[in-house]
C-alpha positions as CSV (number, residue, x, y, z in Angstrom):
1,M,-37.8,-8.9,-49.1
2,R,-36.9,-12.5,-47.8
3,N,-33.6,-13.3,-46.6
4,S,-32.9,-17.3,-46.8
5,H,-30.4,-19.3,-44.7
6,Y,-29.1,-22.8,-44.8
7,F,-28.3,-25.2,-42.1
8,T,-27.3,-28.8,-41.9
9,I,-28.3,-30.5,-38.4
10,A,-27.7,-34.4,-38.7
11,E,-27.7,-34.5,-41.8
12,H,-30.9,-32.8,-42.4
13,N,-31.1,-29.7,-44.7
14,I,-33.4,-27.1,-43.0
15,C,-34.3,-23.2,-44.2
16,I,-35.1,-20.2,-42.3
17,N,-36.6,-17.4,-44.2
18,F,-36.6,-13.1,-42.1
19,T,-38.9,-11.0,-43.9
20,D,-38.1,-8.5,-41.3
21,G,-34.3,-7.3,-41.2
22,Q,-34.1,-5.2,-37.9
23,K,-35.4,-7.1,-35.4
24,N,-35.1,-10.5,-36.8
25,T,-32.1,-11.8,-38.1
26,M,-29.6,-14.5,-37.4
27,E,-28.0,-12.4,-34.8
28,L,-30.8,-14.5,-32.4
29,L,-29.7,-18.1,-33.2
30,P,-26.0,-17.6,-32.1
31,S,-25.9,-21.8,-31.7
32,F,-26.6,-22.0,-35.4
33,C,-23.3,-20.7,-36.3
34,Q,-21.6,-24.0,-36.5
35,F,-24.4,-25.9,-39.0
36,S,-24.5,-23.3,-41.2
37,T,-24.2,-24.0,-45.1
38,N,-25.3,-23.0,-49.3
39,A,-28.1,-23.1,-50.2
40,P,-28.8,-27.4,-50.7
41,Q,-29.8,-29.3,-53.3
42,E,-31.3,-32.0,-51.6
43,E,-34.9,-32.4,-50.1
44,L,-35.1,-30.3,-46.9
45,L,-36.6,-31.1,-43.8
46,F,-38.7,-28.2,-43.3
47,T,-38.9,-24.5,-44.0
48,L,-39.8,-21.7,-41.4
49,T,-40.8,-18.7,-42.3
50,I,-40.5,-15.5,-39.3
51,D,-43.0,-13.0,-40.2
52,D,-44.3,-11.0,-37.4
53,T,-47.7,-9.9,-39.2
54,L,-48.6,-13.3,-39.3
55,S,-52.3,-13.5,-37.1
56,P,-53.2,-16.7,-35.1
57,R,-55.4,-18.5,-37.1
58,K,-59.0,-18.8,-35.7
59,D,-60.0,-22.1,-36.9
60,K,-58.4,-24.1,-33.7
61,T,-59.4,-26.6,-31.4
62,L,-57.1,-26.2,-27.7
63,V,-55.1,-29.5,-27.3
64,R,-53.2,-28.5,-23.8
65,K,-51.1,-26.6,-22.5
66,F,-47.7,-27.7,-21.0
67,D,-44.5,-26.4,-19.1
68,T,-41.3,-27.0,-20.5
69,G,-39.4,-25.8,-17.8
70,N,-38.6,-22.8,-19.2
71,G,-42.2,-21.5,-20.0
72,D,-45.5,-23.2,-20.9
73,T,-46.5,-23.5,-24.3
74,I,-49.6,-23.9,-26.1
75,V,-51.3,-26.2,-28.4
76,Y,-53.9,-25.5,-31.2
77,Q,-55.2,-28.4,-33.7
78,L,-56.2,-26.2,-36.8
79,S,-58.9,-27.2,-39.0
80,D,-56.9,-28.4,-42.0
81,G,-54.8,-30.8,-39.8
82,G,-52.0,-28.1,-38.7
83,Y,-50.8,-26.9,-35.5
84,Q,-50.7,-23.5,-33.8
85,Y,-48.4,-22.9,-30.9
86,V,-48.2,-19.8,-28.4
87,I,-44.6,-20.3,-27.1
88,R,-44.0,-18.2,-23.3
89,D,-41.1,-18.1,-21.5
90,T,-41.0,-18.2,-17.7
91,H,-42.6,-14.7,-17.2
92,G,-45.4,-15.7,-18.7
93,R,-45.2,-13.4,-21.6
94,D,-46.1,-14.0,-25.2
95,C,-42.3,-14.8,-27.1
96,C,-43.5,-16.6,-30.9
97,L,-46.8,-17.4,-32.4
98,L,-45.9,-20.7,-34.6
99,I,-48.1,-22.2,-36.8
100,S,-47.4,-25.2,-39.1
101,N,-48.5,-27.5,-41.7
102,R,-49.8,-31.2,-40.8
103,T,-46.2,-33.0,-41.4
104,F,-44.1,-30.0,-40.1
105,N,-42.1,-28.6,-43.0
106,E,-44.1,-25.9,-44.1
107,C,-44.2,-23.7,-40.8
108,Q,-44.4,-19.9,-40.2
109,C,-43.9,-17.8,-37.0
110,A,-44.4,-14.4,-35.7
111,L,-41.7,-13.0,-33.1
112,N,-42.8,-10.5,-30.3
113,G,-40.7,-8.5,-27.3
114,D,-37.1,-7.7,-26.7
115,W,-34.1,-9.3,-28.4
116,T,-34.3,-12.3,-25.2
117,M,-37.8,-13.1,-25.9
118,R,-37.2,-13.6,-29.2
119,S,-34.5,-15.3,-29.1
120,F,-35.9,-17.8,-26.8
121,G,-39.1,-17.8,-28.6
122,L,-37.3,-19.1,-31.8
123,N,-35.2,-21.0,-30.6
124,D,-37.9,-23.0,-29.0
125,A,-39.9,-23.2,-31.9
126,L,-37.4,-24.4,-34.0
127,M,-36.7,-27.2,-31.8
128,L,-40.5,-28.3,-31.6
129,I,-40.5,-27.8,-35.4
130,Y,-37.0,-30.5,-35.9
131,A,-38.5,-33.0,-33.4
132,F,-41.4,-33.3,-35.0
133,A,-40.7,-33.0,-39.1
134,G,-38.0,-35.3,-37.8
135,A,-40.3,-37.9,-37.0
136,Y,-41.4,-38.3,-40.7
137,H,-37.4,-39.4,-41.3
138,H,-36.6,-41.9,-38.4
139,T,-35.1,-38.4,-36.9
140,M,-35.5,-38.1,-32.5
141,L,-34.6,-35.2,-30.3
142,I,-33.6,-37.0,-27.3
143,H,-33.6,-34.9,-23.7
144,A,-29.7,-35.7,-22.3
145,S,-26.9,-35.0,-21.9
146,C,-24.2,-37.0,-24.0
147,I,-20.6,-37.7,-24.2
148,K,-18.5,-38.5,-26.8
149,Y,-15.4,-41.1,-26.4
150,G,-13.8,-42.3,-29.5
151,A,-15.6,-43.2,-32.5
152,W,-18.4,-43.9,-30.1
153,G,-21.3,-41.9,-28.5
154,F,-22.7,-42.2,-25.4
155,P,-26.5,-40.2,-24.0
156,F,-27.3,-40.6,-20.0
157,T,-31.2,-39.5,-19.4
158,A,-32.8,-38.6,-16.2
159,K,-35.6,-36.4,-15.0
160,S,-34.5,-33.2,-14.6
161,G,-32.1,-31.9,-11.7
162,T,-31.8,-35.7,-11.3
163,G,-28.0,-35.2,-12.1
164,K,-27.3,-36.0,-15.9
165,S,-25.3,-33.1,-16.8
166,T,-23.3,-33.8,-13.1
167,H,-22.3,-37.8,-14.9
168,T,-21.0,-36.3,-17.9
169,A,-18.8,-33.9,-15.7
170,L,-17.5,-37.1,-14.2
171,W,-16.5,-39.2,-16.9
172,M,-14.5,-35.5,-18.5
173,K,-12.5,-35.5,-15.0
174,Y,-11.8,-38.9,-14.8
175,I,-12.0,-40.4,-18.0
176,D,-9.0,-39.5,-20.7
177,G,-10.2,-38.8,-23.9
178,A,-14.0,-38.2,-22.7
179,E,-15.4,-34.7,-24.4
180,L,-19.3,-33.5,-24.1
181,L,-21.2,-34.0,-27.4
182,N,-24.5,-31.7,-26.3
183,D,-25.6,-31.5,-23.2
184,D,-29.2,-31.2,-23.6
185,N,-30.9,-32.0,-26.9
186,P,-28.7,-34.7,-29.0
187,I,-30.3,-36.0,-31.7
188,I,-30.4,-39.7,-32.7
189,R,-30.9,-41.1,-36.6
190,I,-31.2,-44.3,-38.4
191,I,-29.5,-45.0,-41.3
192,N,-29.2,-47.8,-43.0
193,N,-29.8,-50.2,-39.9
194,K,-27.2,-48.0,-37.6
195,A,-27.8,-46.0,-34.8
196,Y,-26.0,-43.2,-35.3
197,I,-26.0,-39.4,-32.9
198,Y,-25.2,-36.0,-33.7
199,G,-24.9,-32.1,-31.6
200,S,-27.2,-29.9,-32.4
201,P,-28.1,-26.6,-31.6
202,W,-29.4,-26.9,-28.4
203,S,-27.6,-27.4,-25.7
204,G,-29.7,-26.1,-22.5
205,K,-27.6,-23.6,-20.1
206,T,-24.0,-25.4,-21.7
207,P,-22.8,-24.1,-25.0
208,C,-22.1,-26.9,-26.7
209,Y,-23.1,-26.6,-30.2
210,R,-20.7,-29.0,-32.2
211,N,-21.7,-30.0,-36.1
212,V,-20.8,-33.8,-35.1
213,K,-22.1,-37.5,-36.1
214,T,-20.8,-40.6,-34.2
215,Q,-22.2,-43.7,-34.1
216,L,-24.1,-44.5,-31.3
217,A,-23.1,-47.0,-28.5
218,A,-25.5,-47.2,-25.7
219,I,-28.5,-44.9,-23.6
220,T,-28.3,-44.8,-19.8
221,T,-30.7,-43.5,-17.8
222,I,-29.5,-42.4,-14.6
223,C,-31.4,-42.3,-11.1
224,R,-29.5,-41.2,-7.6
225,A,-29.1,-43.5,-5.4
226,P,-27.4,-44.3,-2.0
227,E,-24.8,-46.7,-4.1
228,N,-23.6,-47.5,-7.0
229,S,-25.0,-50.1,-9.7
230,I,-25.5,-50.6,-13.0
231,Q,-28.1,-52.7,-15.2
232,K,-29.2,-53.7,-18.7
233,L,-32.7,-53.6,-19.6
234,G,-34.6,-55.9,-21.1
235,P,-36.9,-54.6,-24.1
236,V,-40.2,-53.7,-21.7
237,Q,-37.9,-51.7,-19.3
238,A,-35.9,-50.3,-21.8
239,F,-38.8,-49.0,-24.4
240,A,-40.6,-47.6,-20.8
241,S,-37.2,-46.1,-19.8
242,L,-36.7,-43.8,-23.5
243,L,-40.1,-42.9,-24.1
244,P,-40.3,-39.8,-22.0
245,A,-36.6,-38.9,-23.3
246,C,-38.3,-38.1,-26.9
247,S,-39.4,-35.3,-28.1
248,S,-43.2,-36.3,-29.3
249,M,-46.6,-35.2,-29.2
250,M,-48.6,-38.1,-27.6
251,W,-52.1,-36.7,-29.1
252,D,-50.6,-36.9,-32.9
253,S,-51.0,-41.0,-33.5
254,D,-48.4,-40.3,-37.1
255,I,-45.6,-38.5,-35.0
256,H,-46.3,-41.3,-31.7
257,N,-46.2,-44.3,-33.8
258,F,-43.0,-43.3,-35.6
259,L,-41.5,-42.4,-32.4
260,C,-42.7,-45.5,-31.1
261,D,-41.3,-47.4,-34.3
262,D,-38.2,-46.5,-34.2
263,L,-37.2,-46.7,-30.7
264,T,-38.2,-50.4,-31.1
265,Q,-36.0,-50.5,-33.7
266,L,-33.4,-48.9,-31.6
267,I,-33.7,-51.0,-28.6
268,E,-32.6,-54.0,-31.0
269,K,-29.7,-52.4,-31.8
270,I,-27.9,-50.8,-29.2
271,P,-27.9,-51.9,-25.3
272,I,-29.8,-49.9,-22.8
273,Y,-29.2,-49.5,-19.3
274,T,-30.2,-47.5,-16.0
275,L,-27.5,-46.5,-13.3
276,H,-28.1,-46.3,-10.0
277,C,-25.5,-43.6,-8.6
278,L,-24.2,-41.3,-6.4
279,P,-22.0,-38.5,-8.0
280,N,-19.0,-39.6,-7.5
281,E,-15.6,-41.1,-9.3
282,E,-16.6,-44.5,-9.3
283,A,-19.8,-44.4,-10.8
284,A,-18.6,-42.9,-13.7
285,Q,-15.7,-45.9,-13.5
286,L,-18.7,-48.7,-13.3
287,C,-20.6,-47.2,-15.9
288,Y,-17.4,-46.9,-18.0
289,K,-16.4,-50.2,-18.1
290,T,-19.7,-51.4,-18.2
291,I,-20.9,-49.8,-21.7
292,V,-18.4,-49.1,-23.5
293,P,-17.6,-51.5,-26.2
């Protein structure tokens, strides 16, 4: 018996089916509460069915193994064009087996271990599915810490540990009216030729799960430097700056090409900056005065 739950994330509807009402329940997904909705009439972005009896497929070819920062994920291509993932935590434990069809709109997964392992595996699987299914609908999951200021959203990207969360904290401390929209994985969509940014159920170590939409004003990459300066990037530099921050599968030509097309459109619509900075008030004020419309 399936227990179905529906959510609207960045104006896309998804369905999560639980087949085991004991170990696998909505308690595994506390960050999704703000995004809950009734069964929608509109098309679903994807459906995920959690079934611990799911077995690995044998008709697979290893694509790659990569470190997400939270553990290893192993990717296989299936003979029908779909994918199989094994999601592991930082202890090397298998938390989730995920199998998807070619376009990620129909997926199944099996969870393993205690509550922490299951919650981690399911959240990672959902984020992965959302990013790749969203690629077919002009939707990008970007690794960024995002400020909402007035009617505008300002995501800050950076290599892990560089200080994007530190910079958004400086905005909230020194820029009156600045508030955190999401601290790790906001969502960008292009709708009717305009770019928007949304909160999501995935926010890293900071519990900021806001079901909020705002117009995207600019994207800024943070780089540590001995003094503060900011520059607007040209199209080629902007593309090179944004591509590594977006969730994608470079080995999947369809998903990768969709992302590249969307980034090209995005660069045409909004300014992209690089902020070379120290972790101080002056950096936040310089950035604020430069990028706010």
